[in-house]
Structures are given as structure tokens and as C-alpha cells.
Steps between C-alpha positions, in 0.01 A plus 500: 500500500567550131841539346581606145666246271634515148406180318705430187481192285663347195310195375627289210173343380217726365228286660665515842570870447127574458417305817773670702399845371134443593602382845734791572257761362242362743716625788663809344401864479679556175828511326628426155506164329692264727586740785213585730447665836299299750408608854469168685445385854657175621203287399484649151875460453478134600203448267674669205820304560316167522304568181811602308696197620226283351514679165866546416768262380789579736752369247424769239274763662584769750288703743635764737290644782696788647380695805557873515450738789413865494425690183655366181711734291265629233610674182268642238149642501291193577312516829593246764192297591471454875307206637329726755343700213288197406495298185218444252519185292288476188 
């Protein structure tokens, strides 16, 4: 079963930042810069966490993976992308 997560990161080194961004975007539906929404099952969450632990420097970098239930509060005109609607990656 999938659960929605908000993945936020603050990475000190530009090289590590690019690697972390590529990794997170591989799991995420979208978001802005360093805050992304990712619908993950347990296996995907474990995989993402393991990959990120291998990329970051825990002394200076920070990654938060925050679960949220139900519909997030949405303000503005942008449409909320639901995982059930399907995703096309180009």
C-alpha cells in the first residue's frame, strides 16, 4: 500500500546536491526545488532511504521524509496530481 510523503532536503555540497536531487526525483511525482511529494510503498521508502543515506554527509546535510495522510491543504490554482491518474515521464 502506498502512502504519501513529503521529501525535503538541504545539502551543503553542490555535487552531493545534484546526486540527492536525481535520486529523490526518481521517486517523486513533483514538487518545487528541494521539497517533493512522493507516493511510496514500504519497499520504495526503504530503497529511497538507503540510497540517500549513502549520498549525504550527516554532519552537514539534512533530509526529512515526512508522511502525510488524507488530502494535503492546497492553496492556489495549481492542480493536485494524483498518483492514480497516472504519470508520464519523458
